[in-house]
C-alpha positions, 0 to 999 in steps of 0.5 A: 727142551730145544731140539737141534736137527743138523740135516741137509736141507732139501725142499722139493718144489712140487707146485708153483703158482703164478699168482700176483701175491707171489711177486713179493718173493723173488727166489734168486738168493743163495744160502750164503747170500742170506746171512742174518736174513728172514727167508722163504723156500719155494711153495710146498704142494699144500701151497705153503711156504717154509720160512725161517732165519739164516745165521752163522753158528760158530761151530756148525757154520751157516744154519737155518732156524726153521720157524714154520710155514705161511700161506699167501692170500689172494690179497697178498697177505702172509698168514703164518702157521708157526711151530708150537714146540720144537726149535729146528735148526738145520745146517746148510750145505753148499748147493743150488737151492735158491730162496727169497728174502721176506720183505720187511713190510711182511714181518708184522704179518708173520709175527717176527722181529727183524732181528730175533732175540735169540740171535744175540747169543751168536753175536756175543763174540764176533771179534776174536781170532777164533770166530774170525777164523771160523767165519773165513773157513766157512765162506771158503767152503762156500767158495766165497773167497773174497768175503772169507778174506775179510775175516781171515785178514782181520784174524791175521792181524790179531794172531798170525800164528793161529793154527790153520790160519796160514793155509786158510788164507792161502786157500783164499788167495789161490781161489782169487788167483793171487798166487804170489800172496799164497806162496809167500804165506805157504813158504813160511808155513812149510818151514814151521809145519814141514810135515803137515800134509794139507799145507804141502798140498796147498803149497804144491797147488800154488806152485803149479798155478804160479807156473813154478812147475820144477819147484812143485815137482821137487816139493811133491817128491819131497812129500813122498819121502817125508809125509806119513799122511799120504791122503793128498798124494793123488791130488798133488800128482793130478795137479801136476798132470793138469799142468802138463796137459795145459802145456800139451807136453805129451811126454811129461803128461804120460809120465805123470799119468803113470805116477798118478796111477801109483798114488793111493786115494785117487777118486773115481772122478779124478781117474776119469778126468785123467783118462779124458785128458789122456785121450785128448792129448794122445790124439 
């Protein structure tokens, strides 16, 4: 029975050898750059390298299929020690870990195929709006917004009304500072989902960054009256506060600093940023 362990992956580098054999491994790739690639993590304290295959699971997102470890001989050969029973799959989270692509000419030594046989089960449905949306959602989560758009815009052509697609598209456009595109999408989304707190949040963010501050404030005040979900009120007021800080508008900054303090759900970090800005603008 296959065991799945969705855990945050952290391999601590305890020792690093400078042998010439390691020249084949360049630890400079992020997880999100490694889709459908065989990769190795940096060396363990026993001089072995954990390795496996990174792919996308439609539900779990970017996933590492752990195959085992290998050692590198003085001659540069890769000698594997693969697992016998459990198939360990680890869900990957955004972080600063860097991995190395395993060179193609080492596949035979590791007894692996360039494309694992089991991967076909995850590639059976790659063109549906559901799958394209999930891919875009995942890449946005890794802040790879341009790549996310390649999936989300294809999904939009299939079904522009797919649930969650409009706000995910606008997230990508906002990330890429294409605020006019985001605004156009969100204005329609607000009409059909006026009580969606996440849509409102993204819309207010768009208006603030497009420098439509009066409209952003109007939308914020409207959301206070109409939305039952108040989880984004603090974030919305913080974004407006940030606008006035950038403008060095002390009067409006202090006003929105007080408004922010009244909102539920503000994080410790958000409060610290607000305090730092207040100290700066009131010098």
